[in-house]
C-alpha positions as CSV (number, residue, x, y, z in Angstrom):
1,M,-4.6,41.2,-87.7
2,V,-2.2,39.8,-85.2
3,K,0.2,37.2,-86.5
4,S,2.3,34.7,-84.4
5,Q,5.2,34.0,-86.7
6,S,7.7,35.3,-84.1
7,L,6.8,33.1,-81.1
8,L,8.3,29.8,-82.4
9,K,11.4,31.6,-83.7
10,E,12.0,33.4,-80.4
11,A,11.5,30.1,-78.5
12,Q,14.0,28.4,-80.7
13,I,16.5,31.3,-80.2
14,I,16.4,31.2,-76.4
15,G,16.3,27.4,-76.3
16,L,12.8,26.9,-74.8
17,Y,11.4,25.0,-77.8
18,K,13.3,22.0,-79.0
19,K,12.5,20.4,-82.3
20,P,11.5,16.8,-81.6
21,K,13.7,14.0,-82.9
22,V,12.5,12.5,-86.1
23,T,11.9,8.7,-85.8
24,S,11.5,6.4,-88.8
25,S,7.8,6.1,-88.2
26,Q,7.5,9.9,-88.3
27,Q,9.5,10.1,-91.5
28,N,6.8,7.9,-93.1
29,N,4.0,10.1,-91.8
30,E,3.4,12.0,-95.1
31,G,5.3,15.0,-94.1
32,G,3.6,15.5,-90.7
33,L,6.5,17.4,-89.2
34,E,6.8,19.6,-92.2
35,L,3.1,20.4,-92.0
36,C,3.6,21.3,-88.3
37,E,6.4,23.6,-89.3
38,K,4.3,25.2,-92.0
39,L,1.3,25.8,-89.7
40,S,3.6,27.3,-87.0
41,H,4.3,30.2,-89.4
42,L,0.7,31.0,-90.4
43,P,-1.6,33.4,-88.6
44,F,-4.6,32.0,-86.7
45,W,-7.1,34.0,-88.9
46,C,-6.4,36.0,-92.0
47,G,-9.5,38.2,-91.7
48,D,-11.0,37.1,-95.0
49,N,-14.7,36.2,-94.5
50,T,-14.9,34.0,-97.6
51,L,-14.9,30.2,-97.2
52,H,-12.0,29.5,-99.6
53,K,-13.4,26.3,-101.0
54,R,-12.2,24.5,-104.2
55,D,-15.4,22.5,-104.8
56,P,-18.8,21.7,-103.2
57,D,-17.3,18.8,-101.3
58,Y,-16.0,21.2,-98.5
59,I,-12.3,20.6,-99.3
60,H,-10.3,23.6,-98.1
61,T,-7.3,24.6,-100.1
62,A,-6.5,28.0,-98.6
63,E,-3.0,28.5,-97.2
64,C,-3.7,32.0,-95.8
65,C,-4.3,31.0,-92.2
66,V,-4.7,28.0,-89.9
67,T,-8.5,28.5,-89.5
68,H,-9.1,28.3,-93.2
69,I,-6.9,25.2,-93.6
70,V,-8.5,23.4,-90.7
71,G,-12.0,24.4,-91.7
72,L,-14.3,27.1,-90.4
73,P,-16.6,26.7,-87.4
74,R,-20.2,25.6,-88.0
75,H,-23.3,27.4,-87.0
76,P,-25.0,25.7,-84.0
77,A,-28.4,25.7,-85.6
78,T,-27.8,25.2,-89.3
79,N,-24.5,23.3,-89.1
80,E,-23.3,25.5,-92.0
81,E,-19.7,26.7,-92.0
82,M,-19.3,30.4,-91.1
83,P,-16.4,32.8,-90.6
84,L,-15.2,33.6,-87.1
85,T,-17.4,36.2,-85.4
86,P,-16.0,39.6,-84.4
87,Y,-16.1,38.7,-80.7
88,Q,-14.3,35.4,-81.4
89,V,-11.6,37.3,-83.3
90,E,-11.4,39.9,-80.4
91,F,-11.1,37.0,-78.0
92,F,-8.2,35.4,-79.9
93,N,-6.4,38.7,-80.2
94,T,-6.7,39.3,-76.4
95,I,-5.2,35.8,-75.7
96,H,-2.5,36.2,-78.4
97,N,-1.4,39.6,-77.4
98,T,-1.0,38.3,-73.8
99,V,1.0,35.1,-74.5
100,S,3.0,36.0,-77.6
101,F,5.9,38.3,-78.4
102,S,5.2,41.6,-80.0
103,K,7.7,43.6,-82.0
104,K,7.9,46.1,-79.1
105,N,8.7,43.3,-76.7
106,Q,11.4,41.9,-79.0
107,E,13.1,45.2,-79.2
108,K,12.8,45.9,-75.4
109,F,13.7,42.5,-73.9
110,N,17.1,41.0,-73.6
111,V,17.6,37.2,-73.8
112,K,17.4,36.7,-70.0
113,T,14.2,38.7,-69.8
114,K,12.7,36.8,-72.8
115,I,13.4,33.5,-71.0
116,E,11.6,34.8,-67.9
117,W,8.7,36.1,-70.0
118,M,8.4,32.8,-71.9
119,R,8.1,31.0,-68.6
120,K,5.4,33.3,-67.2
121,Y,2.0,31.7,-66.7
122,H,-1.2,33.3,-67.9
123,L,-4.6,32.9,-66.3
124,F,-7.9,33.7,-68.1
125,H,-11.4,33.8,-66.6
126,I,-14.0,33.7,-69.3
127,N,-17.6,34.3,-68.2
128,K,-19.7,33.6,-71.3
129,G,-23.3,33.2,-72.4
130,R,-24.5,29.8,-73.6
131,Q,-24.3,28.7,-77.2
132,M,-21.8,31.4,-78.3
133,G,-19.1,29.0,-79.5
134,F,-16.5,29.6,-76.8
135,T,-15.7,25.9,-76.3
136,E,-15.1,25.8,-80.0
137,I,-12.8,28.9,-80.1
138,V,-10.8,27.8,-77.1
139,L,-10.2,24.4,-78.7
140,R,-9.1,26.1,-81.9
141,I,-6.7,28.3,-80.0
142,M,-5.3,25.3,-78.2
143,Q,-4.9,23.6,-81.6
144,Y,-3.1,26.6,-83.0
145,Y,-0.6,26.8,-80.2
146,C,0.1,23.0,-80.4
147,F,2.3,24.0,-83.3
148,T,4.2,26.7,-81.4
149,R,3.8,27.6,-77.7
150,Y,2.6,24.1,-76.6
151,A,4.7,22.1,-79.1
152,G,6.3,19.2,-77.3
153,Y,4.4,19.7,-74.1
154,K,1.2,18.3,-72.6
155,V,-2.3,20.0,-72.9
156,A,-5.2,19.1,-70.6
157,I,-8.9,19.4,-71.0
158,Q,-10.7,19.1,-67.6
159,A,-14.4,19.1,-67.3
160,G,-17.2,17.5,-65.3
161,T,-17.0,15.1,-62.4
162,T,-17.5,12.0,-64.5
163,G,-15.2,13.2,-67.3
164,S,-17.8,12.7,-70.1
165,L,-17.8,16.3,-71.1
166,A,-14.0,16.3,-71.2
167,Q,-14.1,13.3,-73.5
168,K,-16.6,15.1,-75.8
169,D,-14.4,18.1,-75.9
170,L,-11.4,15.9,-76.8
171,R,-13.4,14.4,-79.6
172,R,-14.3,17.9,-80.8
173,F,-10.7,18.8,-80.6
174,A,-9.7,15.7,-82.7
175,R,-12.2,16.6,-85.4
176,L,-10.3,19.9,-86.0
177,F,-7.5,17.7,-87.5
178,L,-9.5,16.0,-90.2
179,N,-8.0,18.3,-92.9
180,I,-4.5,18.1,-91.5
181,K,-4.3,14.4,-90.7
182,P,-0.5,14.0,-91.3
183,V,0.2,15.9,-88.1
184,V,-1.6,13.3,-86.0
185,K,0.6,10.6,-84.5
186,Q,-2.2,8.8,-82.6
187,W,-5.9,9.5,-82.7
188,I,-7.9,9.1,-79.5
189,K,-6.8,6.2,-77.4
190,S,-8.7,6.2,-74.1
191,R,-8.3,9.9,-73.1
192,T,-5.2,10.8,-75.1
193,F,-4.5,12.4,-78.5
194,E,-1.0,12.8,-79.8
195,L,0.7,14.8,-82.6
196,V,3.9,14.0,-84.5
197,N,5.7,16.9,-82.8
198,D,5.3,15.1,-79.5
199,T,2.4,17.3,-78.2
200,I,0.0,15.3,-76.1
201,V,-3.6,16.3,-75.4
202,E,-5.4,14.6,-72.6
203,S,-8.9,14.8,-71.0
204,F,-9.7,14.5,-67.3
205,S,-12.6,14.6,-64.9
206,A,-12.7,17.5,-62.4
207,S,-10.8,15.9,-59.5
208,E,-7.8,17.2,-57.5
209,E,-5.8,14.0,-58.3
210,A,-6.2,14.2,-62.1
211,M,-2.9,15.9,-62.9
212,T,-1.1,15.8,-59.6
213,G,2.6,15.0,-60.0
214,D,3.0,16.0,-63.6
215,T,4.4,19.5,-64.4
216,R,4.6,19.3,-68.2
217,Y,1.2,20.8,-68.9
218,K,1.6,24.0,-70.9
219,C,-2.1,24.5,-71.1
220,I,-5.1,23.5,-69.0
221,F,-8.6,24.2,-70.3
222,Q,-11.3,23.8,-67.5
223,D,-14.6,23.8,-69.4
224,E,-17.9,24.7,-67.7
225,S,-16.0,25.1,-64.4
226,G,-18.8,27.0,-62.8
227,K,-21.1,24.0,-63.1
228,W,-19.0,21.2,-61.7
229,R,-21.1,18.9,-59.4
230,L,-18.8,19.3,-56.4
231,V,-19.6,20.6,-52.9
232,D,-16.2,22.2,-52.8
233,D,-14.3,22.6,-56.1
234,M,-11.4,24.7,-54.7
235,P,-9.2,21.7,-54.2
236,V,-9.3,21.0,-57.9
237,F,-8.2,24.5,-58.6
238,N,-5.5,24.4,-56.0
239,S,-4.1,21.2,-57.4
240,I,-3.5,22.6,-60.9
241,M,-2.2,26.1,-60.0
242,P,1.3,24.8,-59.1
243,I,1.4,23.0,-62.4
244,V,0.4,26.1,-64.4
245,K,3.0,28.2,-62.5
246,S,5.9,25.8,-62.8
247,A,5.3,25.1,-66.5
248,G,4.7,28.8,-67.4
249,G,1.4,27.5,-68.8
250,D,-1.9,29.0,-69.8
251,L,-5.1,28.3,-67.8
252,F,-8.5,28.8,-69.5
253,L,-11.2,28.9,-66.9
254,V,-14.4,29.0,-69.0
255,S,-18.1,28.7,-67.9
256,T,-21.5,30.2,-67.8
257,P,-22.3,31.2,-64.2
258,K,-24.2,28.8,-61.9
259,G,-24.9,30.8,-58.7
260,P,-22.8,33.1,-56.6
261,V,-20.7,30.4,-55.0
262,K,-17.6,28.3,-55.4
263,M,-14.4,28.8,-57.4
264,F,-15.6,30.4,-60.6
265,Y,-17.6,33.0,-58.7
266,K,-14.8,33.7,-56.2
267,I,-12.3,34.4,-59.0
268,H,-15.0,36.6,-60.6
269,K,-15.1,38.7,-57.4
270,D,-11.4,38.7,-56.7
271,P,-9.5,37.9,-59.9
272,G,-6.0,38.4,-58.7
273,D,-3.7,37.4,-61.6
274,F,-6.6,36.4,-63.8
275,I,-7.6,38.3,-66.9
276,K,-11.4,38.6,-66.7
277,L,-13.3,38.4,-70.0
278,I,-17.1,38.7,-70.2
279,Y,-19.2,37.9,-73.3
280,D,-23.0,37.9,-72.9
281,L,-25.4,36.8,-75.6
282,W,-25.9,40.3,-77.0
283,R,-22.3,40.1,-78.4
284,A,-23.6,37.5,-80.8
285,K,-26.2,39.8,-82.3
286,D,-26.0,39.9,-86.1
287,N,-23.3,37.2,-86.0
288,L,-24.7,34.0,-84.7
289,Y,-28.2,35.2,-83.9
290,T,-30.7,37.9,-84.9
291,E,-32.1,40.3,-82.3
292,E,-35.4,38.4,-82.4
293,E,-33.7,35.1,-81.7
294,I,-31.8,36.6,-78.8
295,R,-34.9,38.0,-77.2
296,E,-36.6,34.7,-77.7
297,K,-33.8,33.0,-75.7
298,L,-34.0,35.6,-73.0
299,A,-37.7,35.1,-72.6
300,T,-37.4,31.4,-71.8
301,T,-39.2,30.1,-68.7
302,T,-37.2,26.9,-68.3
303,E,-33.9,28.4,-67.2
304,D,-32.6,31.6,-65.7
305,P,-31.7,33.8,-68.7
306,N,-29.7,36.2,-66.5
307,Q,-27.2,33.4,-65.7
308,E,-27.4,31.3,-68.9
309,Y,-27.2,34.2,-71.4
310,L,-26.3,37.5,-69.6
311,C,-23.4,36.3,-67.4
312,K,-25.0,37.1,-64.1
313,F,-24.5,35.1,-60.9
314,T,-27.9,34.7,-59.4
315,L,-29.8,32.4,-56.9
316,G,-32.8,31.8,-59.1
317,K,-34.2,28.6,-60.2
318,G,-31.4,28.1,-62.7
319,S,-28.6,28.1,-60.2
320,I,-27.0,25.1,-58.6
321,F,-28.6,25.9,-55.3
322,G,-32.1,26.3,-56.6
323,T,-34.0,28.8,-54.4
324,V,-32.0,28.5,-51.2
325,S,-31.5,31.7,-49.2
326,K,-28.3,33.5,-49.0
327,E,-28.0,32.5,-45.4
328,D,-28.1,28.8,-46.4
329,M,-26.0,28.9,-49.5
330,Q,-22.8,28.0,-47.6
331,G,-24.3,24.7,-46.6
332,E,-23.6,21.4,-48.4
333,P,-26.1,20.8,-51.1
334,E,-27.6,17.4,-51.7
335,W,-27.1,16.3,-55.3
336,L,-30.3,14.6,-56.3
337,E,-29.9,14.4,-60.0
338,E,-27.5,12.8,-62.4
339,D,-24.6,14.8,-63.7
340,T,-25.4,14.8,-67.4
341,E,-22.8,17.4,-68.3
342,D,-24.1,17.7,-71.9
343,D,-24.0,21.5,-72.1
344,N,-26.3,21.2,-75.2
345,Y,-23.6,19.2,-76.9
346,T,-24.8,17.3,-80.0
347,E,-22.6,15.1,-82.2
348,T,-23.9,15.8,-85.7
349,E,-20.7,14.9,-87.6
350,S,-19.8,11.4,-88.6
351,D,-16.5,10.0,-87.1
352,E,-16.0,7.6,-90.0
353,E,-13.0,9.5,-91.2
354,I,-11.3,9.3,-87.9
355,T,-9.4,6.2,-87.0
356,W,-10.6,6.1,-83.4
357,H,-8.0,4.0,-81.6
358,E,-10.5,2.2,-79.3
359,K,-12.4,0.7,-82.2
360,H,-9.5,-1.5,-83.2
């Protein structure tokens, strides 16, 4: 199992990571910075499929990895905690092997090359089936790197033209900190969440003006980017690419397909610097779903299973453009329905334990 203990150390050695100054308020934060330091030296996942619980009250006591300390993901149907699936572990390893130092790299690179490498940007195009837990795993990877690679920088969640999905993603992100509350400097205030190590996580709607002018974003997560209700979404993409490149950041472009048009499809056809990753619903067999449950989802008549579950770009009834012909698909569609942007999101957990700033 890949570990990431070297990334922070290497960053400190070459001066790309600066430990934040400790203020008096932070000193009184129940060891928040110390906990950040501890988490920065732990692996993302230890590989142990047990739950590591001390008692029936779901209090985690494991110190083997960040995932067990934070708490395991929950099954979308039963809401029961479950270990990471093999494809989620594979996904993390792919990301981690791309953005972190390996022993081979440490031996090969000199300090100058290391600095150049640390400033390199990384682009990921993730074409995934619905209800496979990819928003969850990306949020967890972002949380993990908030203690190392992203520490002291800004992180952005961008989704939907109204920003409601981005706000939901930010709330889901904040819930990952319920078992490590001392590391939180400020719970959600408007669209911002902040850690004691000066890492700031923000949510934005899908607009080209959202992050313009700020180059401190070390990570941008564009959720359901193939479904944005925009006639032309390329300006949004073009507006964030200079930020990603100048900051040496990570861009996670994640979505289920929605017709062979627009930015997500264009990158699928011509990825350039993007690393393409495809995970259809069959990857969840014997993990999240049985074969019978998968076949039942694929047999649905209310949506296009080829797009929603099998990662295909089609022009069927489930696509953004309905049943328009290929000749007409370059025309401007008329949006006649509200942009709900729910992506089957349901809030089943209580937020009573979270001091949501806007409630004060």
